[in-house]
PQR file with spaces between the fields and no chain letter, atoms N, CA, C, O and H, PARSE charges and radii, in Angstrom:
ATOM       1  N    UNK     1     263.075  131.841   -1.139 -0.4000 1.5000
ATOM       2  CA   UNK     1     262.804  133.138   -1.698 -0.0000 2.0000
ATOM       3  C    UNK     1     263.069  133.181   -3.201  0.5500 1.7000
ATOM       4  O    UNK     1     262.539  134.046   -3.899 -0.5500 1.4000
ATOM       5  N    UNK     2     263.898  132.237   -3.711 -0.4000 1.5000
ATOM       6  CA   UNK     2     264.252  132.283   -5.128 -0.0000 2.0000
ATOM       7  C    UNK     2     264.590  130.888   -5.655  0.5500 1.7000
ATOM       8  O    UNK     2     265.096  130.032   -4.929 -0.5500 1.4000
ATOM       9  H    UNK     2     264.328  131.534   -3.144  0.4000 1.0000
ATOM      10  N    UNK     3     264.298  130.692   -6.929 -0.4000 1.5000
ATOM      11  CA   UNK     3     264.732  129.521   -7.694 -0.0000 2.0000
ATOM      12  C    UNK     3     265.369  130.047   -8.970  0.5500 1.7000
ATOM      13  O    UNK     3     264.826  130.946   -9.613 -0.5500 1.4000
ATOM      14  H    UNK     3     263.887  131.388   -7.519  0.4000 1.0000
ATOM      15  N    UNK     4     266.516  129.492   -9.339 -0.4000 1.5000
ATOM      16  CA   UNK     4     267.201  129.945  -10.550 -0.0000 2.0000
ATOM      17  C    UNK     4     267.991  128.801  -11.159  0.5500 1.7000
ATOM      18  O    UNK     4     268.390  127.866  -10.466 -0.5500 1.4000
ATOM      19  H    UNK     4     266.957  128.762   -8.817  0.4000 1.0000
ATOM      20  N    UNK     5     268.210  128.887  -12.461 -0.4000 1.5000
ATOM      21  CA   UNK     5     269.001  127.871  -13.137 -0.0000 2.0000
ATOM      22  C    UNK     5     270.474  127.998  -12.774  0.5500 1.7000
ATOM      23  O    UNK     5     271.183  126.995  -12.697 -0.5500 1.4000
ATOM      24  H    UNK     5     267.885  129.647  -13.024  0.4000 1.0000
ATOM      25  N    UNK     6     270.934  129.208  -12.553 -0.4000 1.5000
ATOM      26  CA   UNK     6     272.338  129.446  -12.214 -0.0000 2.0000
ATOM      27  C    UNK     6     272.449  129.833  -10.736  0.5500 1.7000
ATOM      28  O    UNK     6     271.716  130.701  -10.262 -0.5500 1.4000
ATOM      29  H    UNK     6     270.358  130.023  -12.616  0.4000 1.0000
ATOM      30  N    UNK     7     273.353  129.195  -10.021 -0.4000 1.5000
ATOM      31  CA   UNK     7     273.531  129.492   -8.598 -0.0000 2.0000
ATOM      32  C    UNK     7     273.914  130.948   -8.376  0.5500 1.7000
ATOM      33  O    UNK     7     273.453  131.569   -7.419 -0.5500 1.4000
ATOM      34  H    UNK     7     273.949  128.490  -10.405  0.4000 1.0000
ATOM      35  N    UNK     8     274.755  131.500   -9.250 -0.4000 1.5000
ATOM      36  CA   UNK     8     275.182  132.890   -9.086 -0.0000 2.0000
ATOM      37  C    UNK     8     274.003  133.848   -9.162  0.5500 1.7000
ATOM      38  O    UNK     8     273.992  134.865   -8.468 -0.5500 1.4000
ATOM      39  H    UNK     8     275.130  130.995  -10.027  0.4000 1.0000
ATOM      40  N    UNK     9     273.009  133.541   -9.994 -0.4000 1.5000
ATOM      41  CA   UNK     9     271.816  134.387  -10.092 -0.0000 2.0000
ATOM      42  C    UNK     9     270.983  134.305   -8.816  0.5500 1.7000
ATOM      43  O    UNK     9     270.460  135.315   -8.345 -0.5500 1.4000
ATOM      44  H    UNK     9     273.018  132.714  -10.557  0.4000 1.0000
ATOM      45  N    UNK    10     270.861  133.105   -8.261 -0.4000 1.5000
ATOM      46  CA   UNK    10     270.108  132.929   -7.021 -0.0000 2.0000
ATOM      47  C    UNK    10     270.791  133.663   -5.874  0.5500 1.7000
ATOM      48  O    UNK    10     270.124  134.308   -5.066 -0.5500 1.4000
ATOM      49  H    UNK    10     271.286  132.284   -8.644  0.4000 1.0000
ATOM      50  N    UNK    11     272.111  133.569   -5.799 -0.4000 1.5000
ATOM      51  CA   UNK    11     272.847  134.255   -4.740 -0.0000 2.0000
ATOM      52  C    UNK    11     272.768  135.771   -4.895  0.5500 1.7000
ATOM      53  O    UNK    11     272.687  136.493   -3.901 -0.5500 1.4000
ATOM      54  H    UNK    11     272.653  133.045   -6.456  0.4000 1.0000
ATOM      55  N    UNK    12     272.793  136.252   -6.123 -0.4000 1.5000
ATOM      56  CA   UNK    12     272.657  137.701   -6.363 -0.0000 2.0000
ATOM      57  C    UNK    12     271.286  138.187   -5.920  0.5500 1.7000
ATOM      58  O    UNK    12     271.169  139.259   -5.327 -0.5500 1.4000
ATOM      59  H    UNK    12     272.859  135.666   -6.931  0.4000 1.0000
ATOM      60  N    UNK    13     270.242  137.400   -6.205 -0.4000 1.5000
ATOM      61  CA   UNK    13     268.897  137.776   -5.763 -0.0000 2.0000
ATOM      62  C    UNK    13     268.830  137.777   -4.242  0.5500 1.7000
ATOM      63  O    UNK    13     268.196  138.659   -3.663 -0.5500 1.4000
ATOM      64  H    UNK    13     270.337  136.529   -6.687  0.4000 1.0000
ATOM      65  N    UNK    14     269.461  136.819   -3.582 -0.4000 1.5000
ATOM      66  CA   UNK    14     269.473  136.771   -2.127 -0.0000 2.0000
ATOM      67  C    UNK    14     270.164  138.010   -1.552  0.5500 1.7000
ATOM      68  O    UNK    14     269.706  138.566   -0.554 -0.5500 1.4000
ATOM      69  H    UNK    14     269.975  136.103   -4.053  0.4000 1.0000
ATOM      70  N    UNK    15     271.254  138.441   -2.172 -0.4000 1.5000
ATOM      71  CA   UNK    15     271.932  139.662   -1.719 -0.0000 2.0000
ATOM      72  C    UNK    15     271.004  140.869   -1.826  0.5500 1.7000
ATOM      73  O    UNK    15     270.989  141.720   -0.937 -0.5500 1.4000
ATOM      74  H    UNK    15     271.625  137.990   -2.983  0.4000 1.0000
ATOM      75  N    UNK    16     270.232  140.950   -2.904 -0.4000 1.5000
ATOM      76  CA   UNK    16     269.281  142.068   -3.037 -0.0000 2.0000
ATOM      77  C    UNK    16     268.174  141.952   -2.002  0.5500 1.7000
ATOM      78  O    UNK    16     267.691  142.969   -1.504 -0.5500 1.4000
ATOM      79  H    UNK    16     270.244  140.258   -3.627  0.4000 1.0000
ATOM      80  N    UNK    17     267.760  140.729   -1.668 -0.4000 1.5000
ATOM      81  CA   UNK    17     266.752  140.533   -0.619 -0.0000 2.0000
ATOM      82  C    UNK    17     267.292  141.037    0.712  0.5500 1.7000
ATOM      83  O    UNK    17     266.581  141.707    1.461 -0.5500 1.4000
ATOM      84  H    UNK    17     268.152  139.903   -2.073  0.4000 1.0000
ATOM      85  N    UNK    18     268.559  140.713    1.010 -0.4000 1.5000
ATOM      86  CA   UNK    18     269.166  141.164    2.267 -0.0000 2.0000
ATOM      87  C    UNK    18     269.252  142.682    2.330  0.5500 1.7000
ATOM      88  O    UNK    18     269.122  143.257    3.410 -0.5500 1.4000
ATOM      89  H    UNK    18     269.136  140.168    0.402  0.4000 1.0000
ATOM      90  N    UNK    19     269.466  143.337    1.210 -0.4000 1.5000
ATOM      91  CA   UNK    19     269.498  144.805    1.191 -0.0000 2.0000
ATOM      92  C    UNK    19     268.100  145.380    1.425  0.5500 1.7000
ATOM      93  O    UNK    19     267.948  146.367    2.144 -0.5500 1.4000
ATOM      94  H    UNK    19     269.572  142.870    0.332  0.4000 1.0000
ATOM      95  N    UNK    20     267.086  144.769    0.823 -0.4000 1.5000
ATOM      96  CA   UNK    20     265.705  145.250    1.001 -0.0000 2.0000
ATOM      97  C    UNK    20     265.216  145.037    2.428  0.5500 1.7000
ATOM      98  O    UNK    20     264.417  145.825    2.934 -0.5500 1.4000
ATOM      99  H    UNK    20     267.210  143.967    0.239  0.4000 1.0000
ATOM     100  N    UNK    21     265.689  143.985    3.075 -0.4000 1.5000
ATOM     101  CA   UNK    21     265.259  143.629    4.428 -0.0000 2.0000
ATOM     102  C    UNK    21     266.475  143.602    5.362  0.5500 1.7000
ATOM     103  O    UNK    21     266.722  142.606    6.041 -0.5500 1.4000
ATOM     104  H    UNK    21     266.338  143.345    2.664  0.4000 1.0000
ATOM     105  N    UNK    22     267.214  144.684    5.386 -0.4000 1.5000
ATOM     106  CA   UNK    22     268.483  144.743    6.123 -0.0000 2.0000
ATOM     107  C    UNK    22     268.307  144.478    7.619  0.5500 1.7000
ATOM     108  O    UNK    22     269.129  143.790    8.224 -0.5500 1.4000
ATOM     109  H    UNK    22     267.013  145.493    4.834  0.4000 1.0000
ATOM     110  N    UNK    23     267.264  145.006    8.207 -0.4000 1.5000
ATOM     111  CA   UNK    23     267.071  144.825    9.650 -0.0000 2.0000
ATOM     112  C    UNK    23     266.864  143.346    9.980  0.5500 1.7000
ATOM     113  O    UNK    23     267.447  142.833   10.935 -0.5500 1.4000
ATOM     114  H    UNK    23     266.596  145.565    7.715  0.4000 1.0000
ATOM     115  N    UNK    24     266.041  142.667    9.196 -0.4000 1.5000
ATOM     116  CA   UNK    24     265.801  141.241    9.416 -0.0000 2.0000
ATOM     117  C    UNK    24     267.052  140.429    9.073  0.5500 1.7000
ATOM     118  O    UNK    24     267.382  139.478    9.783 -0.5500 1.4000
ATOM     119  H    UNK    24     265.567  143.083    8.420  0.4000 1.0000
ATOM     120  N    UNK    25     267.744  140.789    8.003 -0.4000 1.5000
ATOM     121  CA   UNK    25     268.935  140.049    7.577 -0.0000 2.0000
ATOM     122  C    UNK    25     270.036  140.102    8.630  0.5500 1.7000
ATOM     123  O    UNK    25     270.852  139.185    8.719 -0.5500 1.4000
ATOM     124  H    UNK    25     267.476  141.560    7.426  0.4000 1.0000
ATOM     125  N    UNK    26     270.067  141.162    9.422 -0.4000 1.5000
ATOM     126  CA   UNK    26     271.093  141.284   10.460 -0.0000 2.0000
ATOM     127  C    UNK    26     270.942  140.206   11.538  0.5500 1.7000
ATOM     128  O    UNK    26     271.905  139.902   12.243 -0.5500 1.4000
ATOM     129  H    UNK    26     269.404  141.907    9.349  0.4000 1.0000
ATOM     130  N    UNK    27     269.753  139.629   11.672 -0.4000 1.5000
ATOM     131  CA   UNK    27     269.502  138.602   12.683 -0.0000 2.0000
ATOM     132  C    UNK    27     269.710  137.181   12.158  0.5500 1.7000
ATOM     133  O    UNK    27     269.683  136.226   12.935 -0.5500 1.4000
ATOM     134  H    UNK    27     268.971  139.876   11.099  0.4000 1.0000
ATOM     135  N    UNK    28     269.916  137.032   10.852 -0.4000 1.5000
ATOM     136  CA   UNK    28     270.074  135.692   10.283 -0.0000 2.0000
ATOM     137  C    UNK    28     271.372  135.048   10.736  0.5500 1.7000
ATOM     138  O    UNK    28     272.404  135.711   10.845 -0.5500 1.4000
ATOM     139  H    UNK    28     269.939  137.807   10.220  0.4000 1.0000
ATOM     140  N    UNK    29     271.312  133.769   10.996 -0.4000 1.5000
ATOM     141  CA   UNK    29     272.495  132.992   11.327 -0.0000 2.0000
ATOM     142  C    UNK    29     272.802  132.088   10.135  0.5500 1.7000
ATOM     143  O    UNK    29     271.917  131.841    9.316 -0.5500 1.4000
ATOM     144  H    UNK    29     270.474  133.231   10.908  0.4000 1.0000
ATOM     145  N    UNK    30     274.027  131.593   10.018 -0.4000 1.5000
ATOM     146  CA   UNK    30     274.381  130.775    8.844 -0.0000 2.0000
ATOM     147  C    UNK    30     273.422  129.611    8.590  0.5500 1.7000
ATOM     148  O    UNK    30     273.127  129.299    7.436 -0.5500 1.4000
ATOM     149  H    UNK    30     274.746  131.794   10.683  0.4000 1.0000
ATOM     150  N    UNK    31     272.942  128.976    9.631 -0.4000 1.5000
ATOM     151  CA   UNK    31     272.036  127.842    9.445 -0.0000 2.0000
ATOM     152  C    UNK    31     270.647  128.262    8.960  0.5500 1.7000
ATOM     153  O    UNK    31     269.855  127.409    8.561 -0.5500 1.4000
ATOM     154  H    UNK    31     273.182  129.228   10.569  0.4000 1.0000
ATOM     155  N    UNK    32     270.339  129.559    8.987 -0.4000 1.5000
ATOM     156  CA   UNK    32     269.025  130.052    8.553 -0.0000 2.0000
ATOM     157  C    UNK    32     268.908  130.180    7.039  0.5500 1.7000
ATOM     158  O    UNK    32     267.804  130.323    6.513 -0.5500 1.4000
ATOM     159  H    UNK    32     270.983  130.253    9.311  0.4000 1.0000
ATOM     160  N    UNK    33     270.023  130.130    6.342 -0.4000 1.5000
ATOM     161  CA   UNK    33     270.017  130.282    4.881 -0.0000 2.0000
ATOM     162  C    UNK    33     270.283  128.911    4.269  0.5500 1.7000
ATOM     163  O    UNK    33     271.363  128.344    4.433 -0.5500 1.4000
ATOM     164  H    UNK    33     270.920  130.013    6.768  0.4000 1.0000
ATOM     165  N    UNK    34     269.298  128.396    3.571 -0.4000 1.5000
ATOM     166  CA   UNK    34     269.391  127.056    2.989 -0.0000 2.0000
ATOM     167  C    UNK    34     269.538  127.167    1.478  0.5500 1.7000
ATOM     168  O    UNK    34     268.649  127.682    0.800 -0.5500 1.4000
ATOM     169  H    UNK    34     268.420  128.857    3.438  0.4000 1.0000
ATOM     170  N    UNK    35     270.645  126.692    0.958 -0.4000 1.5000
ATOM     171  CA   UNK    35     270.910  126.707   -0.485 -0.0000 2.0000
ATOM     172  C    UNK    35     270.848  125.265   -0.963  0.5500 1.7000
ATOM     173  O    UNK    35     271.682  124.438   -0.595 -0.5500 1.4000
ATOM     174  H    UNK    35     271.367  126.274    1.509  0.4000 1.0000
ATOM     175  N    UNK    36     269.853  124.978   -1.785 -0.4000 1.5000
ATOM     176  CA   UNK    36     269.657  123.622   -2.297 -0.0000 2.0000
ATOM     177  C    UNK    36     269.994  123.587   -3.779  0.5500 1.7000
ATOM     178  O    UNK    36     269.536  124.432   -4.548 -0.5500 1.4000
ATOM     179  H    UNK    36     269.176  125.650   -2.084  0.4000 1.0000
ATOM     180  N    UNK    37     270.787  122.617   -4.171 -0.4000 1.5000
ATOM     181  CA   UNK    37     271.060  122.395   -5.591 -0.0000 2.0000
ATOM     182  C    UNK    37     270.211  121.206   -6.014  0.5500 1.7000
ATOM     183  O    UNK    37     270.431  120.079   -5.569 -0.5500 1.4000
ATOM     184  H    UNK    37     271.159  121.931   -3.546  0.4000 1.0000
ATOM     185  N    UNK    38     269.250  121.470   -6.870 -0.4000 1.5000
ATOM     186  CA   UNK    38     268.275  120.465   -7.265 -0.0000 2.0000
ATOM     187  C    UNK    38     268.586  119.981   -8.677  0.5500 1.7000
ATOM     188  O    UNK    38     269.053  120.744   -9.523 -0.5500 1.4000
ATOM     189  H    UNK    38     269.072  122.386   -7.231  0.4000 1.0000
ATOM     190  N    UNK    39     268.323  118.718   -8.909 -0.4000 1.5000
ATOM     191  CA   UNK    39     268.533  118.171  -10.246 -0.0000 2.0000
ATOM     192  C    UNK    39     267.207  117.678  -10.780  0.5500 1.7000
ATOM     193  O    UNK    39     266.558  116.820  -10.181 -0.5500 1.4000
ATOM     194  H    UNK    39     267.943  118.098   -8.221  0.4000 1.0000
ATOM     195  N    UNK    40     266.817  118.226  -11.906 -0.4000 1.5000
ATOM     196  CA   UNK    40     265.608  117.792  -12.572 -0.0000 2.0000
ATOM     197  C    UNK    40     265.949  116.775  -13.643  0.5500 1.7000
ATOM     198  O    UNK    40     267.063  116.255  -13.694 -0.5500 1.4000
ATOM     199  H    UNK    40     267.345  118.923  -12.393  0.4000 1.0000
ATOM     200  N    UNK    41     265.000  116.505  -14.478 -0.4000 1.5000
ATOM     201  CA   UNK    41     265.219  115.513  -15.529 -0.0000 2.0000
ATOM     202  C    UNK    41     266.238  115.982  -16.563  0.5500 1.7000
ATOM     203  O    UNK    41     267.070  115.200  -17.022 -0.5500 1.4000
ATOM     204  H    UNK    41     264.095  116.928  -14.437  0.4000 1.0000
ATOM     205  N    UNK    42     266.169  117.268  -16.928 -0.4000 1.5000
ATOM     206  CA   UNK    42     267.033  117.763  -17.999 -0.0000 2.0000
ATOM     207  C    UNK    42     268.002  118.860  -17.582  0.5500 1.7000
ATOM     208  O    UNK    42     268.912  119.195  -18.341 -0.5500 1.4000
ATOM     209  H    UNK    42     265.493  117.903  -16.555  0.4000 1.0000
ATOM     210  N    UNK    43     267.828  119.419  -16.405 -0.4000 1.5000
ATOM     211  CA   UNK    43     268.694  120.521  -15.999 -0.0000 2.0000
ATOM     212  C    UNK    43     268.771  120.581  -14.476  0.5500 1.7000
ATOM     213  O    UNK    43     267.987  119.942  -13.774 -0.5500 1.4000
ATOM     214  H    UNK    43     267.089  119.147  -15.789  0.4000 1.0000
ATOM     215  N    UNK    44     269.716  121.350  -13.989 -0.4000 1.5000
ATOM     216  CA   UNK    44     269.832  121.578  -12.544 -0.0000 2.0000
ATOM     217  C    UNK    44     269.401  123.012  -12.247  0.5500 1.7000
ATOM     218  O    UNK    44     269.414  123.872  -13.128 -0.5500 1.4000
ATOM     219  H    UNK    44     270.352  121.869  -14.560  0.4000 1.0000
ATOM     220  N    UNK    45     269.028  123.249  -11.023 -0.4000 1.5000
ATOM     221  CA   UNK    45     268.656  124.589  -10.603 -0.0000 2.0000
ATOM     222  C    UNK    45     268.960  124.740   -9.120  0.5500 1.7000
ATOM     223  O    UNK    45     269.156  123.751   -8.413 -0.5500 1.4000
ATOM     224  H    UNK    45     269.017  122.550  -10.307  0.4000 1.0000
ATOM     225  N    UNK    46     268.998  125.974   -8.659 -0.4000 1.5000
ATOM     226  CA   UNK    46     269.343  126.288   -7.272 -0.0000 2.0000
ATOM     227  C    UNK    46     268.156  126.950   -6.602  0.5500 1.7000
ATOM     228  O    UNK    46     267.489  127.804   -7.186 -0.5500 1.4000
ATOM     229  H    UNK    46     268.839  126.777   -9.233  0.4000 1.0000
ATOM     230  N    UNK    47     267.904  126.545   -5.376 -0.4000 1.5000
ATOM     231  CA   UNK    47     266.812  127.135   -4.591 -0.0000 2.0000
ATOM     232  C    UNK    47     267.419  127.672   -3.301  0.5500 1.7000
ATOM     233  O    UNK    47     268.232  127.004   -2.663 -0.5500 1.4000
ATOM     234  H    UNK    47     268.446  125.851   -4.902  0.4000 1.0000
ATOM     235  N    UNK    48     267.017  128.887   -2.923 -0.4000 1.5000
ATOM     236  CA   UNK    48     267.452  129.467   -1.655 -0.0000 2.0000
ATOM     237  C    UNK    48     266.221  129.692   -0.790  0.5500 1.7000
ATOM     238  O    UNK    48     265.244  130.318   -1.202 -0.5500 1.4000
ATOM     239  H    UNK    48     266.357  129.429   -3.442  0.4000 1.0000
ATOM     240  N    UNK    49     266.305  129.159    0.424 -0.4000 1.5000
ATOM     241  CA   UNK    49     265.234  129.341    1.407 -0.0000 2.0000
ATOM     242  C    UNK    49     265.817  130.044    2.625  0.5500 1.7000
ATOM     243  O    UNK    49     266.981  129.844    2.971 -0.5500 1.4000
ATOM     244  H    UNK    49     267.099  128.651    0.758  0.4000 1.0000
ATOM     245  N    UNK    50     264.998  130.870    3.272 -0.4000 1.5000
ATOM     246  CA   UNK    50     265.437  131.619    4.442 -0.0000 2.0000
ATOM     247  C    UNK    50     264.530  131.274    5.613  0.5500 1.7000
ATOM     248  O    UNK    50     263.309  131.398    5.522 -0.5500 1.4000
ATOM     249  H    UNK    50     264.052  131.033    2.990  0.4000 1.0000
ATOM     250  N    UNK    51     265.137  130.838    6.715 -0.4000 1.5000
ATOM     251  CA   UNK    51     264.410  130.534    7.933 -0.0000 2.0000
ATOM     252  C    UNK    51     264.471  131.775    8.820  0.5500 1.7000
ATOM     253  O    UNK    51     265.560  132.226    9.176 -0.5500 1.4000
ATOM     254  H    UNK    51     266.129  130.738    6.788  0.4000 1.0000
ATOM     255  N    UNK    52     263.315  132.330    9.179 -0.4000 1.5000
ATOM     256  CA   UNK    52     263.266  133.553    9.970 -0.0000 2.0000
ATOM     257  C    UNK    52     263.138  133.282   11.471  0.5500 1.7000
ATOM     258  O    UNK    52     262.693  134.146   12.227 -0.5500 1.4000
ATOM     259  H    UNK    52     262.430  131.963    8.890  0.4000 1.0000
ATOM     260  N    UNK    53     263.523  132.099   11.888 -0.4000 1.5000
ATOM     261  CA   UNK    53     263.391  131.691   13.280 -0.0000 2.0000
ATOM     262  C    UNK    53     264.083  132.651   14.245  0.5500 1.7000
ATOM     263  O    UNK    53     263.562  132.900   15.332 -0.5500 1.4000
ATOM     264  H    UNK    53     263.884  131.397   11.274  0.4000 1.0000
ATOM     265  N    UNK    54     265.228  133.188   13.881 -0.4000 1.5000
ATOM     266  CA   UNK    54     265.994  134.055   14.779 -0.0000 2.0000
ATOM     267  C    UNK    54     265.680  135.535   14.586  0.5500 1.7000
ATOM     268  O    UNK    54     266.291  136.383   15.237 -0.5500 1.4000
ATOM     269  H    UNK    54     265.651  132.985   12.998  0.4000 1.0000
ATOM     270  N    UNK    55     264.746  135.856   13.708 -0.4000 1.5000
ATOM     271  CA   UNK    55     264.347  137.242   13.470 -0.0000 2.0000
ATOM     272  C    UNK    55     263.119  137.535   14.340  0.5500 1.7000
ATOM     273  O    UNK    55     262.128  136.809   14.259 -0.5500 1.4000
ATOM     274  H    UNK    55     264.250  135.168   13.179  0.4000 1.0000
ATOM     275  N    UNK    56     263.164  138.580   15.164 -0.4000 1.5000
ATOM     276  CA   UNK    56     261.988  138.908   15.983 -0.0000 2.0000
ATOM     277  C    UNK    56     260.752  139.114   15.108  0.5500 1.7000
ATOM     278  O    UNK    56     260.833  139.713   14.035 -0.5500 1.4000
ATOM     279  H    UNK    56     263.968  139.170   15.230  0.4000 1.0000
ATOM     280  N    UNK    57     259.621  138.618   15.573 -0.4000 1.5000
ATOM     281  CA   UNK    57     258.395  138.678   14.773 -0.0000 2.0000
ATOM     282  C    UNK    57     258.039  140.097   14.355  0.5500 1.7000
ATOM     283  O    UNK    57     257.486  140.299   13.274 -0.5500 1.4000
ATOM     284  H    UNK    57     259.555  138.132   16.444  0.4000 1.0000
ATOM     285  N    UNK    58     258.342  141.069   15.181 -0.4000 1.5000
ATOM     286  CA   UNK    58     257.966  142.452   14.881 -0.0000 2.0000
ATOM     287  C    UNK    58     258.688  143.020   13.657  0.5500 1.7000
ATOM     288  O    UNK    58     258.213  143.985   13.059 -0.5500 1.4000
ATOM     289  H    UNK    58     258.791  140.905   16.059  0.4000 1.0000
ATOM     290  N    UNK    59     259.826  142.436   13.278 -0.4000 1.5000
ATOM     291  CA   UNK    59     260.556  142.959   12.116 -0.0000 2.0000
ATOM     292  C    UNK    59     260.650  141.951   10.970  0.5500 1.7000
ATOM     293  O    UNK    59     261.368  142.189    9.999 -0.5500 1.4000
ATOM     294  H    UNK    59     260.212  141.652   13.764  0.4000 1.0000
ATOM     295  N    UNK    60     259.943  140.844   11.070 -0.4000 1.5000
ATOM     296  CA   UNK    60     259.967  139.864    9.979 -0.0000 2.0000
ATOM     297  C    UNK    60     259.288  140.437    8.742  0.5500 1.7000
ATOM     298  O    UNK    60     258.203  141.011    8.836 -0.5500 1.4000
ATOM     299  H    UNK    60     259.360  140.650   11.859  0.4000 1.0000
ATOM     300  N    UNK    61     259.922  140.285    7.586 -0.4000 1.5000
ATOM     301  CA   UNK    61     259.267  140.744    6.358 -0.0000 2.0000
ATOM     302  C    UNK    61     258.091  139.825    6.026  0.5500 1.7000
ATOM     303  O    UNK    61     258.102  138.651    6.398 -0.5500 1.4000
ATOM     304  H    UNK    61     260.804  139.819    7.509  0.4000 1.0000
ATOM     305  N    UNK    62     257.082  140.344    5.331 -0.4000 1.5000
ATOM     306  CA   UNK    62     255.960  139.492    4.968 -0.0000 2.0000
ATOM     307  C    UNK    62     256.368  138.414    3.967  0.5500 1.7000
ATOM     308  O    UNK    62     257.343  138.561    3.231 -0.5500 1.4000
ATOM     309  H    UNK    62     257.073  141.298    5.029  0.4000 1.0000
ATOM     310  N    UNK    63     255.604  137.339    3.959 -0.4000 1.5000
ATOM     311  CA   UNK    63     255.855  136.247    3.010 -0.0000 2.0000
ATOM     312  C    UNK    63     255.715  136.789    1.588  0.5500 1.7000
ATOM     313  O    UNK    63     254.726  137.446    1.264 -0.5500 1.4000
ATOM     314  H    UNK    63     254.811  137.220    4.557  0.4000 1.0000
ATOM     315  N    UNK    64     256.691  136.516    0.756 -0.4000 1.5000
ATOM     316  CA   UNK    64     256.657  136.915   -0.643 -0.0000 2.0000
ATOM     317  C    UNK    64     256.574  135.676   -1.507  0.5500 1.7000
ATOM     318  O    UNK    64     257.001  134.602   -1.083 -0.5500 1.4000
ATOM     319  H    UNK    64     257.494  135.982    1.019  0.4000 1.0000
ATOM     320  N    UNK    65     256.034  135.799   -2.709 -0.4000 1.5000
ATOM     321  CA   UNK    65     256.062  134.637   -3.597 -0.0000 2.0000
ATOM     322  C    UNK    65     257.503  134.299   -3.977  0.5500 1.7000
ATOM     323  O    UNK    65     258.367  135.176   -3.995 -0.5500 1.4000
ATOM     324  H    UNK    65     255.687  136.672   -3.053  0.4000 1.0000
ATOM     325  N    UNK    66     257.755  133.042   -4.275 -0.4000 1.5000
ATOM     326  CA   UNK    66     259.088  132.605   -4.688 -0.0000 2.0000
ATOM     327  C    UNK    66     259.401  133.209   -6.051  0.5500 1.7000
ATOM     328  O    UNK    66     258.590  133.133   -6.974 -0.5500 1.4000
ATOM     329  H    UNK    66     257.054  132.329   -4.261  0.4000 1.0000
ATOM     330  N    UNK    67     260.563  133.800   -6.167 -0.4000 1.5000
ATOM     331  CA   UNK    67     260.991  134.413   -7.433 -0.0000 2.0000
ATOM     332  C    UNK    67     261.608  133.324   -8.295  0.5500 1.7000
ATOM     333  O    UNK    67     262.561  132.666   -7.880 -0.5500 1.4000
ATOM     334  H    UNK    67     261.222  133.862   -5.417  0.4000 1.0000
ATOM     335  N    UNK    68     261.069  133.131   -9.491 -0.4000 1.5000
ATOM     336  CA   UNK    68     261.617  132.159  -10.450 -0.0000 2.0000
ATOM     337  C    UNK    68     262.441  132.911  -11.477  0.5500 1.7000
ATOM     338  O    UNK    68     261.896  133.633  -12.311 -0.5500 1.4000
ATOM     339  H    UNK    68     260.294  133.666   -9.828  0.4000 1.0000
ATOM     340  N    UNK    69     263.756  132.741  -11.418 -0.4000 1.5000
ATOM     341  CA   UNK    69     264.649  133.396  -12.390 -0.0000 2.0000
ATOM     342  C    UNK    69     264.967  132.404  -13.510  0.5500 1.7000
ATOM     343  O    UNK    69     265.042  131.198  -13.277 -0.5500 1.4000
ATOM     344  H    UNK    69     264.199  132.154  -10.740  0.4000 1.0000
ATOM     345  N    UNK    70     265.149  132.913  -14.704 -0.4000 1.5000
ATOM     346  CA   UNK    70     265.488  132.007  -15.817 -0.0000 2.0000
ATOM     347  C    UNK    70     266.859  131.409  -15.675  0.5500 1.7000
ATOM     348  O    UNK    70     267.284  130.631  -16.528 -0.5500 1.4000
ATOM     349  H    UNK    70     265.088  133.893  -14.894  0.4000 1.0000
């Protein structure tokens, strides 16, 4: 759902996502939230992915584009 240079920014965006999609977020399990720390050639960045496997299809939020934070 998000890519950011700073992990704290990515986590803050994820918290806002959970507030926007509270019903779906209530079904998430710890293994459904994937936080990847990636290393590029000149800098590192953090990516957060959400697996909606445990969220009933009727309340799954629609696919959104990945948010790229500076």
